[in-house]
N, C-alpha and C positions, 0 to 999 in steps of 0.2 A: 274452342268454343268462340263463336263470333259475338262481338259486342256491337250494340247500336247506341247512339248517343243523341239525346236532345240537348241542344246547347243554345246559349244566348250570347250574342255579341253586342257590343255597344260602341258608339262613337265617343270621342272626348266630351261631347255635349249631351251624351246619354240617350241618343236615338237608339232604339233597340231593334235587333233582328233575331228571330227564333228559327232554328233549323233542326234538321235531323240528318244523321250520317252514320255510316258504318266505319269511317276512317276519320276520326276527329282531327288528328294532327294534319293530315293532308287537306281537309276541308277548311280548317282555320288558315292554313298557309295560302290557299286559294283566295280567301277573303282578304288577307293581308296584302297579297300581291296584286289585288284588284284584277283578278283573272278574267272575269266577265265584264266586257266593256260597258254594257248597259245595265248592270246590276244595281239593285237598291243599295247594297253594301258599299259599292264603289261611289255612287252618287252622294251618299251621306257619310263617307269616310269611316265606316264601321270596321274597326280593326282589333278591338279588344275582346278577348274571350273572358266573360265575367261569370259564366255559370255553365256547368255541364252535368248531366245525369246519365249513367250507363244502364243499359238493359241487355239481357240475353235473348229476350223474345222480341222480334221485330214488331209484332202486333201491339205489344205493350208500349213500345217506343212511339209508334204512330199515334196511339191513343193519348199518350202524355203530351206529345207535340200539339195535337189538336186542342187538348185541354188548356195548356198554357197559352196558346195563341188566342183562346177565347176569353181569357181573363182581362179585366180592366188593368190599366197601366199600374195602378197602385199595388195590386196584388203581385204583378210581375216584379216590381221594384222590391217588394218585401221578400220575395223568393230569392232574388239575387243577394240582398243584404243579409239574409239568414245564414249564408255560407261565405259571403265575400263583402263584408261591410265597407271595406275601403275601395271597392271596385277595382281591385288589382287585375292586371292582365294575367290570367291563369296560364296562358301559353308562353309567357315570356321565357321561362327556362328552356323551352324546346328549341328556341332559335338563337340562343346566346346573346 
């Protein structure tokens, strides 16, 4: 069964990026390696995975992505802090 992820990445200064992917580990690696030269995440040094939510239905993932992107910043911060109050990089164990 395929999984789809809505994820939030942050910079050390807490600039946020919200995305959707079907390969979370690969997509986070691309952000960390600054794969896209003109990307928002590269420009703002967004390299920390601070939130992720999994879905089996791509439509549900797309709807959640749009929902979270539409929220005010305070609500996004509350979502992150509800599961990751220390703003740890959740992908740190993946890359050693």
